[in-house]
C-alpha positions in Angstrom: -17.8 -24.5 39.7 -16.0 -21.9 41.7 -18.0 -18.9 42.7 -15.3 -16.3 42.9 -13.7 -16.7 39.4 -16.7 -15.5 37.3 -17.0 -11.8 36.3 -19.9 -9.7 37.3 -22.5 -9.4 34.6 -24.5 -6.2 34.1 -27.9 -6.5 32.4 -28.1 -2.7 31.6 -24.8 -1.8 30.2 -24.9 1.7 28.7 -23.4 1.9 25.2 -22.6 5.4 23.9 -21.5 6.0 20.3 -19.4 9.0 19.0 -22.4 10.1 16.9 -24.5 10.5 20.1 -26.6 7.3 19.8 -27.2 5.5 23.1 -28.5 2.0 23.8 -28.3 -0.7 26.4 -27.1 -4.2 26.3 -25.7 -6.9 28.6 -22.0 -7.0 29.4 -19.4 -7.5 32.0 -18.6 -3.7 31.8 -21.0 -1.0 33.1 -20.3 1.6 30.4 -19.0 1.1 26.8 -18.0 3.9 24.4 -17.8 3.0 20.7 -16.8 5.0 17.6 -19.2 3.5 15.2 -22.7 2.0 15.7 -25.5 0.8 13.5 -26.9 4.3 13.3 -23.8 5.8 11.8 -22.0 2.9 10.1 -21.9 3.2 6.3 -23.0 -0.4 5.8 -26.2 0.2 7.7 -27.0 3.7 6.6 -26.1 3.3 2.9 -24.0 6.5 2.9 -20.3 6.9 2.6 -18.1 9.0 4.9 -14.9 10.5 3.8 -12.2 10.5 6.5 -9.3 12.9 6.0 -6.5 10.6 7.0 -3.3 10.4 5.1 -2.8 7.1 3.4 0.2 4.9 3.7 1.5 6.0 0.3 1.3 9.7 1.3 3.1 9.0 4.6 5.8 7.0 2.8 6.4 9.7 0.2 6.6 12.3 3.0 9.2 10.2 4.8 11.1 9.6 1.6 11.2 13.4 0.9 12.5 14.1 4.4 15.2 11.4 3.9 16.4 12.9 0.6 16.5 16.4 2.1 18.5 15.0 5.1 21.0 13.3 2.7 21.5 16.6 0.7 22.1 18.5 3.9 24.6 16.0 5.1 26.4 15.9 1.8 26.6 19.7 1.7 28.0 19.7 5.3 30.6 17.0 4.3 31.7 19.0 1.2 32.1 22.1 3.4 34.2 20.1 5.8 36.3 18.7 2.9 36.9 22.2 1.5 38.0 23.4 4.9 40.5 20.6 5.3 41.9 21.3 1.9 42.3 24.9 2.7 44.2 24.0 5.9 46.5 21.7 4.0 47.4 24.5 1.5 48.2 27.0 4.3 
């Protein structure tokens, strides 16, 4: 086997979780940062976390409301332009 193609392996890779938990493992990277570990994951702890993130439906409804507001604004602008053109034709 070729000696230069294999990655360097670190026996003491430091893993740090967002909850503050730290542990070591073996990896090809020296430091790893994770968001969830066995100390804070709901499956292992038996608790449930509520994350305040908008769901897909809420995002869709928000975009839809913006679209209808844009259409109303564009329609009002078009009607103003039409009225202006009609006024010019009469004069």
